[in-house]
C-alpha positions as CSV (number, residue, x, y, z in Angstrom):
1,M,-103.1,-157.1,74.2
2,F,-99.5,-158.0,73.8
3,R,-98.8,-161.3,72.2
4,N,-96.7,-163.7,74.3
5,W,-94.0,-165.4,72.6
6,I,-91.5,-168.1,73.4
7,Y,-87.7,-167.5,74.0
8,L,-85.6,-168.8,71.3
9,V,-83.0,-171.6,72.5
10,F,-79.7,-172.3,70.7
11,F,-78.7,-176.1,70.7
12,L,-75.1,-177.4,70.5
13,L,-74.0,-180.2,69.0
14,F,-71.5,-182.5,71.3
15,G,-69.7,-185.3,69.8
16,C,-67.6,-188.2,71.3
17,I,-65.5,-190.8,69.1
18,D,-68.8,-191.9,67.3
19,P,-70.5,-188.8,66.6
20,F,-73.9,-188.7,68.7
21,P,-75.9,-185.5,68.6
22,V,-77.2,-184.2,71.8
23,D,-79.1,-181.2,72.2
24,V,-78.0,-178.7,75.0
25,P,-79.5,-175.3,75.4
26,E,-77.3,-172.5,74.7
27,G,-79.0,-169.7,76.4
28,E,-81.6,-166.9,75.8
29,Q,-81.5,-163.8,73.8
30,L,-81.8,-161.0,76.1
31,L,-83.1,-157.5,75.3
32,T,-80.3,-154.9,75.5
33,V,-81.2,-151.3,75.8
34,E,-79.0,-148.6,75.6
35,G,-80.3,-145.1,75.9
36,L,-79.6,-141.6,77.0
37,I,-81.6,-138.5,76.6
38,H,-80.7,-135.2,77.9
39,S,-81.1,-131.3,77.9
40,G,-78.7,-130.9,75.1
41,P,-79.4,-130.7,71.2
42,G,-80.5,-134.0,69.8
43,P,-81.3,-136.1,68.2
44,H,-81.0,-138.6,71.1
45,T,-80.8,-142.2,70.5
46,I,-82.2,-145.4,71.8
47,V,-80.5,-148.5,70.8
48,L,-82.1,-151.9,71.0
49,S,-80.4,-155.3,70.5
50,R,-80.5,-158.9,71.6
51,S,-77.5,-160.6,72.7
52,A,-76.7,-164.1,74.3
53,T,-76.3,-164.5,78.0
54,Y,-72.7,-164.0,79.6
55,G,-70.9,-167.3,79.4
56,S,-72.6,-168.4,76.1
57,D,-70.8,-169.5,73.2
58,L,-72.6,-167.1,71.3
59,Q,-72.4,-164.3,73.7
60,S,-70.8,-162.0,70.8
61,L,-73.8,-162.4,68.7
62,I,-75.7,-159.3,68.7
63,R,-78.8,-158.9,66.7
64,P,-80.2,-155.2,66.3
65,V,-84.1,-155.1,67.0
66,V,-86.0,-153.6,64.4
67,G,-89.7,-152.6,63.8
68,A,-90.3,-152.0,67.6
69,T,-92.4,-148.9,68.5
70,V,-90.3,-146.8,71.0
71,I,-91.7,-143.9,73.3
72,V,-90.3,-141.7,75.8
73,R,-93.1,-140.1,78.1
74,S,-92.7,-137.4,80.5
75,E,-94.0,-136.8,84.0
76,D,-96.6,-134.6,82.7
77,G,-97.8,-136.8,80.1
78,E,-95.9,-135.5,76.9
79,V,-95.3,-138.6,74.9
80,T,-92.4,-138.5,72.1
81,F,-92.1,-141.2,69.3
82,L,-88.7,-142.1,68.3
83,S,-88.2,-143.2,64.7
84,E,-85.9,-145.6,63.0
85,R,-83.5,-144.4,60.2
86,E,-82.8,-146.2,56.9
87,G,-79.3,-147.9,57.1
88,V,-79.2,-147.8,61.2
89,R,-80.5,-151.1,62.4
90,G,-81.8,-151.1,65.7
91,A,-81.6,-147.6,66.6
92,Y,-84.5,-145.1,67.1
93,F,-84.0,-141.4,67.2
94,T,-86.0,-138.5,68.8
95,P,-87.5,-136.0,66.5
96,V,-85.3,-133.1,65.3
97,G,-85.3,-130.4,67.9
98,W,-86.6,-132.3,70.8
99,R,-84.7,-132.2,74.1
100,A,-85.3,-133.2,77.8
101,Q,-86.1,-130.6,80.4
102,V,-84.3,-130.1,83.5
103,G,-86.6,-131.0,86.3
104,K,-88.8,-133.4,84.6
105,S,-88.7,-137.3,84.9
106,Y,-89.2,-139.4,82.0
107,T,-89.9,-143.0,81.1
108,L,-88.9,-145.2,78.4
109,F,-91.5,-147.4,76.9
110,I,-90.8,-150.4,74.2
111,D,-93.0,-152.6,72.3
112,T,-91.2,-155.2,70.5
113,P,-92.4,-156.6,66.9
114,E,-93.3,-159.5,68.9
115,G,-95.6,-158.0,71.0
116,K,-93.6,-157.8,74.3
117,L,-94.0,-154.5,76.0
118,Y,-91.1,-153.3,78.5
119,S,-90.7,-150.1,80.7
120,S,-88.1,-148.3,82.4
121,F,-88.3,-146.8,85.8
122,P,-88.7,-143.0,85.8
123,E,-85.4,-141.0,85.3
124,R,-85.1,-137.3,86.6
125,V,-83.3,-134.8,84.5
126,E,-80.8,-133.0,86.9
127,S,-79.2,-129.6,86.5
128,V,-75.4,-129.8,85.5
129,P,-72.7,-127.4,85.9
130,E,-70.7,-125.9,83.0
131,I,-67.2,-127.3,82.1
132,Q,-64.6,-124.5,82.9
133,S,-62.0,-125.5,80.9
134,L,-60.1,-128.9,79.2
135,G,-56.7,-130.1,79.3
136,I,-54.9,-133.1,78.3
137,R,-52.4,-135.5,79.6
138,T,-50.7,-138.2,78.0
139,V,-51.1,-141.8,79.1
140,T,-49.0,-145.0,78.3
141,I,-49.8,-148.5,78.9
142,P,-47.2,-151.3,79.1
143,Q,-48.4,-154.3,77.4
144,P,-47.8,-158.1,78.6
145,G,-44.8,-159.6,77.4
146,G,-42.8,-156.5,76.8
147,G,-44.8,-155.7,73.4
148,P,-44.8,-152.2,72.3
149,E,-46.6,-149.8,74.5
150,R,-50.1,-148.4,73.8
151,S,-50.8,-144.7,74.5
152,G,-53.4,-142.0,74.0
153,V,-54.6,-138.6,75.5
154,Q,-56.4,-138.6,78.8
155,I,-58.8,-135.4,78.7
156,I,-58.9,-133.6,82.1
157,A,-62.0,-131.2,82.9
158,D,-62.0,-128.4,85.4
159,I,-65.6,-128.0,86.8
160,I,-67.0,-126.1,89.8
161,D,-69.6,-128.1,91.4
162,P,-72.5,-126.9,93.0
163,A,-72.7,-126.7,96.8
164,D,-76.8,-126.8,97.0
165,Q,-77.2,-130.5,95.7
166,N,-75.4,-133.9,95.5
167,N,-74.3,-134.5,91.9
168,F,-73.5,-137.6,89.9
169,Y,-71.3,-137.0,86.9
170,F,-71.2,-139.0,83.6
171,W,-68.9,-138.3,80.8
172,R,-68.5,-139.4,77.1
173,L,-66.7,-138.2,74.2
174,G,-68.9,-136.7,71.1
175,A,-68.1,-135.5,67.8
176,A,-64.4,-135.3,66.7
177,N,-62.2,-134.3,63.8
178,Y,-58.7,-134.5,62.9
179,I,-56.3,-133.6,60.3
180,L,-55.1,-136.7,58.4
181,E,-51.9,-136.6,56.8
182,T,-51.1,-139.7,53.8
183,R,-48.4,-140.2,51.5
184,P,-49.9,-140.1,47.7
185,E,-46.3,-139.9,46.2
186,L,-46.0,-143.4,47.7
187,Y,-48.7,-145.0,45.8
188,T,-48.4,-148.1,43.8
189,T,-50.6,-149.8,41.4
190,P,-52.3,-153.0,42.9
191,A,-50.8,-156.4,43.3
192,P,-49.3,-158.6,41.4
193,D,-47.8,-155.7,39.5
194,R,-47.0,-153.2,42.5
195,T,-45.7,-150.3,40.2
196,P,-44.9,-147.1,41.8
197,A,-47.6,-144.6,40.3
198,P,-47.4,-141.7,42.5
199,K,-50.5,-139.4,42.8
200,D,-50.7,-135.6,42.5
201,C,-53.2,-135.1,45.2
202,C,-54.0,-135.2,48.1
203,A,-51.9,-135.4,51.4
204,V,-53.8,-133.5,53.7
205,C,-57.6,-134.3,54.6
206,Y,-60.0,-133.5,57.6
207,R,-61.4,-136.8,58.7
208,A,-64.5,-137.3,61.0
209,D,-63.8,-139.6,64.1
210,I,-66.1,-141.6,66.5
211,P,-63.8,-142.0,69.3
212,N,-64.1,-145.0,71.5
213,N,-64.1,-143.8,75.0
214,R,-62.0,-146.3,76.6
215,G,-63.3,-147.0,80.3
216,V,-66.4,-145.6,82.0
217,F,-65.7,-141.9,83.3
218,I,-68.1,-141.2,86.5
219,A,-67.8,-139.3,89.7
220,V,-70.0,-138.5,92.8
221,D,-69.0,-135.1,94.6
222,D,-68.9,-136.5,98.0
223,D,-65.0,-135.2,98.3
224,F,-65.5,-132.0,96.3
225,N,-69.2,-130.8,97.0
226,G,-69.1,-127.0,96.3
227,L,-65.5,-126.9,95.2
228,S,-63.2,-126.4,91.9
229,T,-62.0,-129.7,90.7
230,R,-59.9,-131.4,87.9
231,I,-61.0,-134.7,86.9
232,P,-60.2,-137.1,84.2
233,V,-63.5,-137.2,81.7
234,G,-62.2,-139.1,78.6
235,F,-59.6,-141.1,76.8
236,V,-58.7,-141.1,73.1
237,E,-56.2,-143.8,72.0
238,D,-53.2,-142.8,69.7
239,D,-53.6,-144.9,66.4
240,G,-50.6,-143.2,64.6
241,L,-53.1,-141.0,62.8
242,R,-55.2,-139.2,65.2
243,F,-52.3,-137.0,66.6
244,V,-50.1,-136.6,63.6
245,N,-51.5,-132.9,63.3
246,K,-54.2,-131.6,65.1
247,Y,-57.3,-133.3,66.9
248,R,-60.7,-132.0,67.9
249,V,-63.4,-133.4,70.2
250,D,-66.4,-132.6,72.1
251,V,-66.8,-133.6,75.7
252,K,-70.3,-134.2,77.0
253,Q,-70.7,-133.7,80.9
254,Y,-73.9,-135.3,82.1
255,S,-75.6,-135.0,85.6
256,I,-77.4,-138.2,85.9
257,S,-79.3,-140.0,89.0
258,Q,-78.1,-141.8,91.7
259,N,-79.3,-145.0,90.4
260,A,-77.8,-144.4,87.0
261,Y,-74.5,-143.7,88.8
262,R,-74.7,-147.1,90.5
263,F,-75.3,-148.9,87.4
264,L,-72.2,-147.2,85.6
265,R,-70.3,-147.8,88.7
266,L,-70.8,-151.7,88.3
267,V,-70.0,-151.5,84.6
268,K,-66.7,-149.7,85.5
269,Q,-65.9,-152.0,88.1
270,Q,-66.5,-155.0,85.7
271,A,-64.2,-153.3,83.1
272,E,-61.7,-152.8,85.4
273,I,-61.4,-156.5,86.7
274,S,-58.8,-157.1,83.9
275,G,-56.8,-154.0,85.1
276,S,-57.0,-152.4,81.5
277,I,-58.8,-149.5,80.1
278,F,-58.5,-151.2,76.6
279,D,-60.5,-154.4,77.8
280,P,-64.2,-154.6,77.5
281,P,-66.7,-155.7,80.5
282,P,-66.6,-159.5,81.2
283,A,-70.1,-159.9,82.3
284,N,-73.8,-158.6,81.8
285,I,-75.3,-156.1,84.1
286,R,-78.9,-155.7,84.8
287,G,-80.4,-152.2,84.6
288,N,-83.4,-150.3,84.9
289,I,-85.9,-152.0,82.3
290,I,-88.2,-154.6,83.2
291,A,-90.7,-156.7,81.0
292,L,-94.2,-155.7,82.0
293,E,-95.8,-159.2,81.4
294,N,-92.6,-161.1,83.1
295,P,-91.0,-158.8,85.4
296,D,-88.4,-161.8,86.3
297,E,-87.2,-161.5,82.6
298,V,-83.6,-160.2,82.6
299,V,-83.3,-157.2,80.4
300,L,-79.7,-155.6,80.0
301,G,-78.6,-151.8,79.6
302,Y,-80.0,-148.8,81.1
303,F,-81.9,-145.7,80.1
304,I,-80.5,-142.5,81.3
305,A,-81.8,-139.1,81.3
306,A,-79.5,-136.3,82.3
307,G,-78.8,-132.6,82.0
308,E,-76.0,-132.0,79.5
309,A,-73.2,-129.5,79.4
310,S,-70.5,-129.6,76.4
311,K,-67.1,-128.1,75.5
312,R,-64.7,-128.7,72.7
313,I,-61.0,-129.1,72.9
314,Y,-58.4,-129.0,70.1
315,V,-55.3,-131.2,70.7
316,D,-52.0,-130.3,68.9
317,Q,-49.4,-133.0,68.3
318,A,-46.9,-130.9,70.3
319,D,-48.9,-131.1,73.4
320,L,-48.1,-134.8,73.6
321,T,-45.0,-136.1,75.5
322,F,-45.2,-139.6,74.0
323,K,-46.7,-140.5,70.4
324,Q,-47.0,-143.8,68.6
325,N,-45.2,-144.3,64.9
326,R,-47.0,-142.3,62.5
327,T,-49.1,-144.7,60.3
328,V,-48.2,-144.2,56.5
329,I,-51.0,-144.4,54.3
330,P,-49.6,-144.5,50.6
331,D,-52.6,-142.9,48.9
332,D,-54.7,-140.0,48.2
333,C,-56.2,-139.0,51.7
334,R,-59.6,-138.8,50.1
335,V,-59.9,-142.8,49.6
336,V,-59.8,-142.9,53.4
337,P,-63.3,-143.3,54.8
338,G,-64.7,-140.2,56.7
339,A,-62.0,-137.9,55.1
340,A,-62.6,-134.9,53.1
341,L,-60.4,-131.9,51.7
342,D,-62.7,-129.2,53.3
343,P,-62.3,-128.7,56.9
344,P,-65.7,-129.0,58.8
345,F,-67.6,-125.6,58.8
346,D,-66.8,-124.7,62.6
347,W,-63.2,-125.8,62.4
348,N,-61.4,-123.2,64.3
349,P,-58.1,-124.2,66.6
350,N,-57.8,-120.8,67.7
351,E,-61.1,-120.5,69.6
């Protein structure tokens, strides 16, 4: 038996000339599920949080859900428990070495600390073609009022679409690293003195990056079924640091279900209302998760199961046709979070 619980209701105080408190319901905290399991290496992650409904003054308040029981079950009854990790609140990870199998359907089950049970609809893992090659295109975005242009690198994939099935694609950017260059010779002591104190080391580091893929990159093969095509699959903003030297990023290509594609298409349409790939979606969209004790409860997000293909690209600063002004860091590069002197073990720009 799972315990029933009462939605938390926030109250906002309104006032007039003479302050007089009035309690007004602010909006329920909705469960949000962000999850993707796939046929590639893991661990795979399910993220649980609660956020206020769209239009609420507390919409930006996101609370991670900790202490839940999260399970993925395959169509043949195999049950996989996801576990939390210290320091990563609200995230649940599959065991090391686990991966979804192409051709099988998977269902997500969630038991919250309050005893509420949620389930996704089954999602089938479809086969996915390989990425043949990756290229880039520099993109600039004029700003309202004539401010400095924002810019970045759009990643283009070459794929050969299978002719024997209707494919729905979704792309995300994975792990990234770049060569970070700083100016330790310009270091000065902290305020109030601000005295020049050049450092002997170090000007060049390798920095891990988590690219924020601006926009939703999806496609359906209606126009290129069985053909070779080139298609945008990602975008990395130029922040004045990433493309000073070399930048490396992994591109993840997923073959998703038709229902998952429809959900992501709605997200994409919401994001494009403002006309800019830099702006967040303006509204919440319901996904494929239901509350088993109350099917009318709104649950946000989507549980996706997909086939995965991956390919890596190195971007040289000379490849860009437009670059942002270089960001100057007057310090040892090792003080920058995520930076280290040694390159990643698999750093190989010539591969």
